[in-house]
N, CA, C and O atoms as a CHARMM CRD file, in Angstrom:
* protein
*
  296
    1    1 MET  N      0.82800  -1.19600   0.00000 PROA 1      0.00000
    2    1 MET  CA     0.00000   0.00000   0.00000 PROA 1      0.00000
    3    1 MET  C      0.86800   1.25400   0.00000 PROA 1      0.00000
    4    1 MET  O      1.92800   1.29700   0.62400 PROA 1      0.00000
    5    2 ILE  N      0.41000   2.23800  -0.68900 PROA 2      0.00000
    6    2 ILE  CA     1.13500   3.50100  -0.76500 PROA 2      0.00000
    7    2 ILE  C      0.65300   4.41500   0.36300 PROA 2      0.00000
    8    2 ILE  O     -0.54700   4.62300   0.53900 PROA 2      0.00000
    9    3 THR  N      1.60900   4.95600   1.12300 PROA 3      0.00000
   10    3 THR  CA     1.24000   5.88000   2.18400 PROA 3      0.00000
   11    3 THR  C      1.35900   7.31100   1.67900 PROA 3      0.00000
   12    3 THR  O      2.19800   7.63700   0.83800 PROA 3      0.00000
   13    4 LYS  N      0.49400   8.14100   2.22200 PROA 4      0.00000
   14    4 LYS  CA     0.47400   9.55900   1.88000 PROA 4      0.00000
   15    4 LYS  C      0.50500  10.35300   3.17200 PROA 4      0.00000
   16    4 LYS  O      0.33100   9.80100   4.25900 PROA 4      0.00000
   17    5 ILE  N      0.72500  11.63500   3.04600 PROA 5      0.00000
   18    5 ILE  CA     0.75100  12.50000   4.22100 PROA 5      0.00000
   19    5 ILE  C     -0.49900  13.36600   4.20100 PROA 5      0.00000
   20    5 ILE  O     -0.84700  13.96100   3.18100 PROA 5      0.00000
   21    6 TYR  N     -1.16700  13.42400   5.34900 PROA 6      0.00000
   22    6 TYR  CA    -2.41200  14.17400   5.45900 PROA 6      0.00000
   23    6 TYR  C     -2.31600  15.20200   6.57700 PROA 6      0.00000
   24    6 TYR  O     -1.69300  14.95500   7.60900 PROA 6      0.00000
   25    7 ARG  N     -2.93400  16.34700   6.36400 PROA 7      0.00000
   26    7 ARG  CA    -3.06900  17.37900   7.39600 PROA 7      0.00000
   27    7 ARG  C     -4.54000  17.42000   7.79100 PROA 7      0.00000
   28    7 ARG  O     -5.42400  17.52900   6.94100 PROA 7      0.00000
   29    8 VAL  N     -4.78500  17.33200   9.08900 PROA 8      0.00000
   30    8 VAL  CA    -6.14500  17.30100   9.62000 PROA 8      0.00000
   31    8 VAL  C     -6.37800  18.54700  10.45900 PROA 8      0.00000
   32    8 VAL  O     -5.57400  18.87900  11.32900 PROA 8      0.00000
   33    9 LYS  N     -7.48400  19.23500  10.19100 PROA 9      0.00000
   34    9 LYS  CA    -7.86100  20.41600  10.97000 PROA 9      0.00000
   35    9 LYS  C     -9.23300  20.15400  11.57900 PROA 9      0.00000
   36    9 LYS  O    -10.11000  19.56900  10.94400 PROA 9      0.00000
   37   10 GLY  N     -9.39900  20.59800  12.81500 PROA 10     0.00000
   38   10 GLY  CA   -10.68200  20.41300  13.46900 PROA 10     0.00000
   39   10 GLY  C    -10.70600  21.04100  14.84900 PROA 10     0.00000
   40   10 GLY  O     -9.84000  21.84200  15.20300 PROA 10     0.00000
   41   11 THR  N    -11.72100  20.65900  15.62500 PROA 11     0.00000
   42   11 THR  CA   -11.88300  21.16800  16.98500 PROA 11     0.00000
   43   11 THR  C    -12.25000  20.01200  17.91400 PROA 11     0.00000
   44   11 THR  O    -12.73900  18.96900  17.47900 PROA 11     0.00000
   45   12 PHE  N    -12.00100  20.23000  19.19800 PROA 12     0.00000
   46   12 PHE  CA   -12.44900  19.27800  20.21200 PROA 12     0.00000
   47   12 PHE  C    -12.88700  20.03700  21.44800 PROA 12     0.00000
   48   12 PHE  O    -12.44400  21.15900  21.69300 PROA 12     0.00000
   49   13 VAL  N    -13.75000  19.42400  22.21400 PROA 13     0.00000
   50   13 VAL  CA   -14.31000  20.06500  23.40100 PROA 13     0.00000
   51   13 VAL  C    -13.67700  19.45600  24.64500 PROA 13     0.00000
   52   13 VAL  O    -13.72500  18.24400  24.85700 PROA 13     0.00000
   53   14 MET  N    -13.07900  20.32600  25.46900 PROA 14     0.00000
   54   14 MET  CA   -12.52100  19.92100  26.75800 PROA 14     0.00000
   55   14 MET  C    -13.22800  20.74000  27.82300 PROA 14     0.00000
   56   14 MET  O    -12.96800  21.93500  27.96900 PROA 14     0.00000
   57   15 GLY  N    -14.11100  20.10800  28.56000 PROA 15     0.00000
   58   15 GLY  CA   -14.89400  20.82600  29.55200 PROA 15     0.00000
   59   15 GLY  C    -15.82700  21.79600  28.86800 PROA 15     0.00000
   60   15 GLY  O    -16.66900  21.38900  28.06700 PROA 15     0.00000
   61   16 GLU  N    -15.69100  23.07300  29.17200 PROA 16     0.00000
   62   16 GLU  CA   -16.52300  24.10900  28.55700 PROA 16     0.00000
   63   16 GLU  C    -15.84500  24.76800  27.35700 PROA 16     0.00000
   64   16 GLU  O    -16.47100  25.54500  26.63700 PROA 16     0.00000
   65   17 GLU  N    -14.55300  24.45400  27.14000 PROA 17     0.00000
   66   17 GLU  CA   -13.78000  25.11500  26.09500 PROA 17     0.00000
   67   17 GLU  C    -13.70400  24.30300  24.82200 PROA 17     0.00000
   68   17 GLU  O    -13.61800  23.07500  24.85200 PROA 17     0.00000
   69   18 LYS  N    -13.73600  25.00400  23.70700 PROA 18     0.00000
   70   18 LYS  CA   -13.53600  24.38900  22.39900 PROA 18     0.00000
   71   18 LYS  C    -12.13000  24.75500  21.92900 PROA 18     0.00000
   72   18 LYS  O    -11.77500  25.93300  21.89500 PROA 18     0.00000
   73   19 SER  N    -11.33300  23.75500  21.56900 PROA 19     0.00000
   74   19 SER  CA    -9.95800  23.98800  21.13200 PROA 19     0.00000
   75   19 SER  C     -9.78200  23.56300  19.68300 PROA 19     0.00000
   76   19 SER  O    -10.40000  22.60400  19.22300 PROA 19     0.00000
   77   20 ILE  N     -8.94000  24.28200  18.98100 PROA 20     0.00000
   78   20 ILE  CA    -8.63600  23.99600  17.58400 PROA 20     0.00000
   79   20 ILE  C     -7.37600  23.12600  17.54100 PROA 20     0.00000
   80   20 ILE  O     -6.45800  23.30600  18.34100 PROA 20     0.00000
   81   21 PHE  N     -7.34800  22.18400  16.59800 PROA 21     0.00000
   82   21 PHE  CA    -6.14800  21.38500  16.41100 PROA 21     0.00000
   83   21 PHE  C     -5.79700  21.27500  14.93000 PROA 21     0.00000
   84   21 PHE  O     -6.66200  21.34000  14.05700 PROA 21     0.00000
   85   22 VAL  N     -4.49700  21.10500  14.67600 PROA 22     0.00000
   86   22 VAL  CA    -3.98400  20.80900  13.33700 PROA 22     0.00000
   87   22 VAL  C     -2.93700  19.71300  13.54000 PROA 22     0.00000
   88   22 VAL  O     -1.95200  19.91200  14.25000 PROA 22     0.00000
   89   23 LYS  N     -3.15400  18.56400  12.91700 PROA 23     0.00000
   90   23 LYS  CA    -2.25200  17.41600  13.05300 PROA 23     0.00000
   91   23 LYS  C     -1.86200  16.91000  11.67700 PROA 23     0.00000
   92   23 LYS  O     -2.60600  17.06500  10.70900 PROA 23     0.00000
   93   24 GLU  N     -0.68600  16.30200  11.60300 PROA 24     0.00000
   94   24 GLU  CA    -0.23000  15.69500  10.35800 PROA 24     0.00000
   95   24 GLU  C      0.07300  14.22800  10.62100 PROA 24     0.00000
   96   24 GLU  O      0.69200  13.87900  11.62700 PROA 24     0.00000
   97   25 TYR  N     -0.36900  13.37300   9.70600 PROA 25     0.00000
   98   25 TYR  CA    -0.18300  11.93500   9.84300 PROA 25     0.00000
   99   25 TYR  C      0.19800  11.32100   8.51300 PROA 25     0.00000
  100   25 TYR  O     -0.18300  11.82000   7.45400 PROA 25     0.00000
  101   26 LYS  N      0.94700  10.24500   8.57400 PROA 26     0.00000
  102   26 LYS  CA     1.26700   9.44800   7.39700 PROA 26     0.00000
  103   26 LYS  C      0.34900   8.22400   7.46200 PROA 26     0.00000
  104   26 LYS  O      0.36500   7.48700   8.44800 PROA 26     0.00000
  105   27 ALA  N     -0.45100   8.00800   6.41100 PROA 27     0.00000
  106   27 ALA  CA    -1.42200   6.91600   6.40500 PROA 27     0.00000
  107   27 ALA  C     -1.73600   6.50600   4.97600 PROA 27     0.00000
  108   27 ALA  O     -1.30000   7.14300   4.01700 PROA 27     0.00000
  109   28 THR  N     -2.50500   5.42800   4.85500 PROA 28     0.00000
  110   28 THR  CA    -2.84900   4.92400   3.52500 PROA 28     0.00000
  111   28 THR  C     -4.12800   5.53400   2.96900 PROA 28     0.00000
  112   28 THR  O     -4.34800   5.50500   1.75800 PROA 28     0.00000
  113   29 SER  N     -4.98300   6.09000   3.84200 PROA 29     0.00000
  114   29 SER  CA    -6.23200   6.69200   3.35700 PROA 29     0.00000
  115   29 SER  C     -6.75600   7.71600   4.35700 PROA 29     0.00000
  116   29 SER  O     -6.31000   7.77800   5.50300 PROA 29     0.00000
  117   30 GLU  N     -7.71300   8.51500   3.89600 PROA 30     0.00000
  118   30 GLU  CA    -8.34000   9.50900   4.78200 PROA 30     0.00000
  119   30 GLU  C     -9.08500   8.82100   5.91900 PROA 30     0.00000
  120   30 GLU  O     -9.11600   9.33100   7.03900 PROA 30     0.00000
  121   31 ALA  N     -9.68600   7.66600   5.63800 PROA 31     0.00000
  122   31 ALA  CA   -10.40900   6.93300   6.68000 PROA 31     0.00000
  123   31 ALA  C     -9.46300   6.49000   7.79700 PROA 31     0.00000
  124   31 ALA  O     -9.82700   6.53100   8.97200 PROA 31     0.00000
  125   32 ASN  N     -8.25400   6.07000   7.43400 PROA 32     0.00000
  126   32 ASN  CA    -7.26400   5.68300   8.45000 PROA 32     0.00000
  127   32 ASN  C     -6.85700   6.87500   9.30300 PROA 32     0.00000
  128   32 ASN  O     -6.68700   6.74800  10.51500 PROA 32     0.00000
  129   33 VAL  N     -6.70300   8.02300   8.67300 PROA 33     0.00000
  130   33 VAL  CA    -6.32800   9.24300   9.39900 PROA 33     0.00000
  131   33 VAL  C     -7.43700   9.61700  10.38400 PROA 33     0.00000
  132   33 VAL  O     -7.16200   9.96800  11.53100 PROA 33     0.00000
  133   34 GLU  N     -8.66700   9.54100   9.93700 PROA 34     0.00000
  134   34 GLU  CA    -9.80600   9.86400  10.79800 PROA 34     0.00000
  135   34 GLU  C     -9.81700   8.95800  12.03300 PROA 34     0.00000
  136   34 GLU  O    -10.02900   9.43400  13.14800 PROA 34     0.00000
  137   35 GLU  N     -9.59400   7.67300  11.84000 PROA 35     0.00000
  138   35 GLU  CA    -9.54600   6.73600  12.96400 PROA 35     0.00000
  139   35 GLU  C     -8.40700   7.06800  13.91300 PROA 35     0.00000
  140   35 GLU  O     -8.57000   6.99200  15.13100 PROA 35     0.00000
  141   36 LYS  N     -7.24400   7.43800  13.36000 PROA 36     0.00000
  142   36 LYS  CA    -6.09800   7.80200  14.19500 PROA 36     0.00000
  143   36 LYS  C     -6.43100   8.99600  15.08000 PROA 36     0.00000
  144   36 LYS  O     -6.06600   9.02400  16.25500 PROA 36     0.00000
  145   37 ILE  N     -7.12200   9.97900  14.51900 PROA 37     0.00000
  146   37 ILE  CA    -7.50600  11.16800  15.29500 PROA 37     0.00000
  147   37 ILE  C     -8.39200  10.75900  16.47200 PROA 37     0.00000
  148   37 ILE  O     -8.13000  11.13500  17.61400 PROA 37     0.00000
  149   38 TYR  N     -9.43400   9.99400  16.18600 PROA 38     0.00000
  150   38 TYR  CA   -10.34400   9.55900  17.24500 PROA 38     0.00000
  151   38 TYR  C     -9.61900   8.72300  18.30100 PROA 38     0.00000
  152   38 TYR  O     -9.86300   8.89200  19.49600 PROA 38     0.00000
  153   39 GLU  N     -8.73400   7.82700  17.87300 PROA 39     0.00000
  154   39 GLU  CA    -7.99700   6.97800  18.81100 PROA 39     0.00000
  155   39 GLU  C     -7.07000   7.80000  19.69700 PROA 39     0.00000
  156   39 GLU  O     -7.06000   7.63100  20.91600 PROA 39     0.00000
  157   40 ARG  N     -6.29200   8.68600  19.08800 PROA 40     0.00000
  158   40 ARG  CA    -5.28400   9.43900  19.84100 PROA 40     0.00000
  159   40 ARG  C     -5.91500  10.45100  20.79900 PROA 40     0.00000
  160   40 ARG  O     -5.48000  10.57800  21.94400 PROA 40     0.00000
  161   41 PHE  N     -6.93800  11.17000  20.33400 PROA 41     0.00000
  162   41 PHE  CA    -7.58600  12.14000  21.21600 PROA 41     0.00000
  163   41 PHE  C     -8.36400  11.41900  22.32400 PROA 41     0.00000
  164   41 PHE  O     -8.41500  11.88900  23.46100 PROA 41     0.00000
  165   42 GLY  N     -8.95500  10.29600  21.98800 PROA 42     0.00000
  166   42 GLY  CA    -9.66800   9.52100  23.00000 PROA 42     0.00000
  167   42 GLY  C     -8.72700   8.98700  24.05600 PROA 42     0.00000
  168   42 GLY  O     -9.03400   9.02700  25.24700 PROA 42     0.00000
  169   43 SER  N     -7.58400   8.48800  23.62400 PROA 43     0.00000
  170   43 SER  CA    -6.60600   7.92500  24.53700 PROA 43     0.00000
  171   43 SER  C     -5.91900   9.00500  25.36700 PROA 43     0.00000
  172   43 SER  O     -5.79800   8.87300  26.58500 PROA 43     0.00000
  173   44 LYS  N     -5.47300  10.06500  24.71300 PROA 44     0.00000
  174   44 LYS  CA    -4.70300  11.10500  25.39700 PROA 44     0.00000
  175   44 LYS  C     -5.56100  12.00700  26.27500 PROA 44     0.00000
  176   44 LYS  O     -5.15700  12.36200  27.38200 PROA 44     0.00000
  177   45 HSD  N     -6.75300  12.38300  25.78500 PROA 45     0.00000
  178   45 HSD  CA    -7.58400  13.35300  26.49400 PROA 45     0.00000
  179   45 HSD  C     -8.86600  12.76400  27.07400 PROA 45     0.00000
  180   45 HSD  O     -9.61200  13.46400  27.76000 PROA 45     0.00000
  181   46 GLY  N     -9.12900  11.48100  26.80600 PROA 46     0.00000
  182   46 GLY  CA   -10.33400  10.84300  27.31700 PROA 46     0.00000
  183   46 GLY  C    -11.60300  11.38000  26.66700 PROA 46     0.00000
  184   46 GLY  O    -12.63900  11.49200  27.32400 PROA 46     0.00000
  185   47 LEU  N    -11.52800  11.71000  25.38100 PROA 47     0.00000
  186   47 LEU  CA   -12.67300  12.28600  24.67600 PROA 47     0.00000
  187   47 LEU  C    -13.47100  11.22000  23.93900 PROA 47     0.00000
  188   47 LEU  O    -12.92400  10.21000  23.49700 PROA 47     0.00000
  189   48 ASN  N    -14.76600  11.45800  23.81500 PROA 48     0.00000
  190   48 ASN  CA   -15.62300  10.62800  22.98300 PROA 48     0.00000
  191   48 ASN  C    -15.57900  11.17400  21.55400 PROA 48     0.00000
  192   48 ASN  O    -15.17700  12.31600  21.33200 PROA 48     0.00000
  193   49 ARG  N    -15.99000  10.36200  20.60300 PROA 49     0.00000
  194   49 ARG  CA   -16.01000  10.80000  19.20700 PROA 49     0.00000
  195   49 ARG  C    -16.91600  12.01400  19.01700 PROA 49     0.00000
  196   49 ARG  O    -16.64300  12.86000  18.16600 PROA 49     0.00000
  197   50 SER  N    -17.96800  12.10600  19.78600 PROA 50     0.00000
  198   50 SER  CA   -18.89200  13.23400  19.64600 PROA 50     0.00000
  199   50 SER  C    -18.26900  14.55400  20.09700 PROA 50     0.00000
  200   50 SER  O    -18.78700  15.62100  19.76800 PROA 50     0.00000
  201   51 GLN  N    -17.17300  14.49800  20.83900 PROA 51     0.00000
  202   51 GLN  CA   -16.49500  15.69800  21.31000 PROA 51     0.00000
  203   51 GLN  C    -15.41400  16.18000  20.33700 PROA 51     0.00000
  204   51 GLN  O    -14.80700  17.23000  20.54900 PROA 51     0.00000
  205   52 ILE  N    -15.17700  15.41100  19.27400 PROA 52     0.00000
  206   52 ILE  CA   -14.14500  15.73100  18.29400 PROA 52     0.00000
  207   52 ILE  C    -14.82000  16.02500  16.96500 PROA 52     0.00000
  208   52 ILE  O    -15.62500  15.23000  16.48000 PROA 52     0.00000
  209   53 SER  N    -14.49400  17.15900  16.38200 PROA 53     0.00000
  210   53 SER  CA   -15.05300  17.53800  15.09000 PROA 53     0.00000
  211   53 SER  C    -13.90900  17.71600  14.08700 PROA 53     0.00000
  212   53 SER  O    -13.06700  18.60000  14.24100 PROA 53     0.00000
  213   54 ILE  N    -13.89300  16.86700  13.06400 PROA 54     0.00000
  214   54 ILE  CA   -12.87900  16.96800  12.01900 PROA 54     0.00000
  215   54 ILE  C    -13.46800  17.82300  10.90300 PROA 54     0.00000
  216   54 ILE  O    -14.46200  17.44700  10.28200 PROA 54     0.00000
  217   55 ASP  N    -12.85100  18.97100  10.65300 PROA 55     0.00000
  218   55 ASP  CA   -13.35300  19.90800   9.65000 PROA 55     0.00000
  219   55 ASP  C    -12.76900  19.65800   8.26700 PROA 55     0.00000
  220   55 ASP  O    -13.45400  19.82400   7.25800 PROA 55     0.00000
  221   56 GLU  N    -11.49100  19.25600   8.22100 PROA 56     0.00000
  222   56 GLU  CA   -10.82800  19.13700   6.93000 PROA 56     0.00000
  223   56 GLU  C     -9.69100  18.12600   6.99700 PROA 56     0.00000
  224   56 GLU  O     -8.89300  18.14100   7.93400 PROA 56     0.00000
  225   57 ILE  N     -9.62200  17.25200   6.00500 PROA 57     0.00000
  226   57 ILE  CA    -8.50300  16.32600   5.83600 PROA 57     0.00000
  227   57 ILE  C     -7.98000  16.54900   4.42200 PROA 57     0.00000
  228   57 ILE  O     -8.69700  16.33000   3.44600 PROA 57     0.00000
  229   58 THR  N     -6.71900  16.98700   4.31600 PROA 58     0.00000
  230   58 THR  CA    -6.14100  17.24800   2.99700 PROA 58     0.00000
  231   58 THR  C     -4.82000  16.51700   2.84500 PROA 58     0.00000
  232   58 THR  O     -4.03800  16.41500   3.79000 PROA 58     0.00000
  233   59 GLU  N     -4.58500  16.01700   1.65800 PROA 59     0.00000
  234   59 GLU  CA    -3.30900  15.39100   1.34900 PROA 59     0.00000
  235   59 GLU  C     -2.29700  16.50600   1.07900 PROA 59     0.00000
  236   59 GLU  O     -2.59700  17.47100   0.37600 PROA 59     0.00000
  237   60 ILE  N     -1.09900  16.36200   1.64500 PROA 60     0.00000
  238   60 ILE  CA    -0.06300  17.38000   1.45100 PROA 60     0.00000
  239   60 ILE  C      1.20700  16.74200   0.89900 PROA 60     0.00000
  240   60 ILE  O      1.42200  15.53700   1.03000 PROA 60     0.00000
  241   61 ALA  N      2.03300  17.56400   0.28800 PROA 61     0.00000
  242   61 ALA  CA     3.31500  17.11200  -0.24500 PROA 61     0.00000
  243   61 ALA  C      4.33600  17.02000   0.88700 PROA 61     0.00000
  244   61 ALA  O      4.21100  17.72900   1.88600 PROA 61     0.00000
  245   62 PRO  N      5.33700  16.16300   0.74800 PROA 62     0.00000
  246   62 PRO  CA     6.36800  16.04400   1.79300 PROA 62     0.00000
  247   62 PRO  C      7.05200  17.37300   2.13400 PROA 62     0.00000
  248   62 PRO  O      7.48600  17.57100   3.26900 PROA 62     0.00000
  249   63 GLU  N      7.14900  18.27000   1.17100 PROA 63     0.00000
  250   63 GLU  CA     7.78600  19.57000   1.41300 PROA 63     0.00000
  251   63 GLU  C      6.94400  20.46900   2.32200 PROA 63     0.00000
  252   63 GLU  O      7.47200  21.40500   2.92300 PROA 63     0.00000
  253   64 GLU  N      5.65600  20.19700   2.42500 PROA 64     0.00000
  254   64 GLU  CA     4.74900  21.03000   3.22300 PROA 64     0.00000
  255   64 GLU  C      4.64900  20.59700   4.68000 PROA 64     0.00000
  256   64 GLU  O      4.01300  21.28400   5.47900 PROA 64     0.00000
  257   65 VAL  N      5.25600  19.48500   5.04100 PROA 65     0.00000
  258   65 VAL  CA     5.15500  18.95000   6.39400 PROA 65     0.00000
  259   65 VAL  C      5.83300  19.88200   7.38600 PROA 65     0.00000
  260   65 VAL  O      6.95500  20.33500   7.16200 PROA 65     0.00000
  261   66 THR  N      5.13600  20.16700   8.49400 PROA 66     0.00000
  262   66 THR  CA     5.70500  21.00800   9.55000 PROA 66     0.00000
  263   66 THR  C      5.95500  20.21600  10.83700 PROA 66     0.00000
  264   66 THR  O      6.75000  20.64600  11.67300 PROA 66     0.00000
  265   67 ASP  N      5.30500  19.08800  11.00700 PROA 67     0.00000
  266   67 ASP  CA     5.44900  18.25800  12.19800 PROA 67     0.00000
  267   67 ASP  C      6.82100  17.57400  12.18000 PROA 67     0.00000
  268   67 ASP  O      7.12000  16.84000  11.23800 PROA 67     0.00000
  269   68 PRO  N      7.66100  17.79700  13.19600 PROA 68     0.00000
  270   68 PRO  CA     9.00900  17.22900  13.19100 PROA 68     0.00000
  271   68 PRO  C      9.02100  15.69600  13.22700 PROA 68     0.00000
  272   68 PRO  O      9.93000  15.08100  12.66900 PROA 68     0.00000
  273   69 ILE  N      8.05500  15.08400  13.85700 PROA 69     0.00000
  274   69 ILE  CA     8.00300  13.61500  13.92400 PROA 69     0.00000
  275   69 ILE  C      7.67500  13.03800  12.54400 PROA 69     0.00000
  276   69 ILE  O      8.28200  12.05300  12.12400 PROA 69     0.00000
  277   70 VAL  N      6.73900  13.63600  11.85300 PROA 70     0.00000
  278   70 VAL  CA     6.39000  13.17400  10.50500 PROA 70     0.00000
  279   70 VAL  C      7.57200  13.41600   9.55900 PROA 70     0.00000
  280   70 VAL  O      7.85800  12.58000   8.70200 PROA 70     0.00000
  281   71 LYS  N      8.25200  14.54000   9.70800 PROA 71     0.00000
  282   71 LYS  CA     9.42600  14.83100   8.86800 PROA 71     0.00000
  283   71 LYS  C     10.49400  13.74900   9.05800 PROA 71     0.00000
  284   71 LYS  O     11.13700  13.32500   8.09800 PROA 71     0.00000
  285   72 GLU  N     10.67100  13.31700  10.28400 PROA 72     0.00000
  286   72 GLU  CA    11.70100  12.32800  10.59400 PROA 72     0.00000
  287   72 GLU  C     11.42400  10.98000   9.93200 PROA 72     0.00000
  288   72 GLU  O     12.36600  10.29000   9.54200 PROA 72     0.00000
  289   73 ILE  N     10.16600  10.59100   9.79700 PROA 73     0.00000
  290   73 ILE  CA     9.85800   9.27200   9.21100 PROA 73     0.00000
  291   73 ILE  C      9.80200   9.30000   7.69400 PROA 73     0.00000
  292   73 ILE  O      9.64500   8.25500   7.06200 PROA 73     0.00000
  293   74 LEU  N      9.93100  10.49500   7.09200 PROA 74     0.00000
  294   74 LEU  CA     9.94400  10.56600   5.63600 PROA 74     0.00000
  295   74 LEU  C     11.28100  10.17000   5.16600 PROA 74     0.00000
  296   74 LEU  O     11.53300  10.15300   3.96200 PROA 74     0.00000
């Protein structure tokens, strides 16, 4: 399978506050990226899927990556 790099933008609710997030992931499809977001935010912050809103998933070129961890695995 060919992996691509995706940038995900969205919001999540922590208590009464809504926070914006931008994450970059290397995955085989947009569906895999969406699952990663739900898994990681659920695990790290104890959030339910209903508390996470994914607004945009876009494929990006390797030159556009800003996340140092993703850059390292390229």
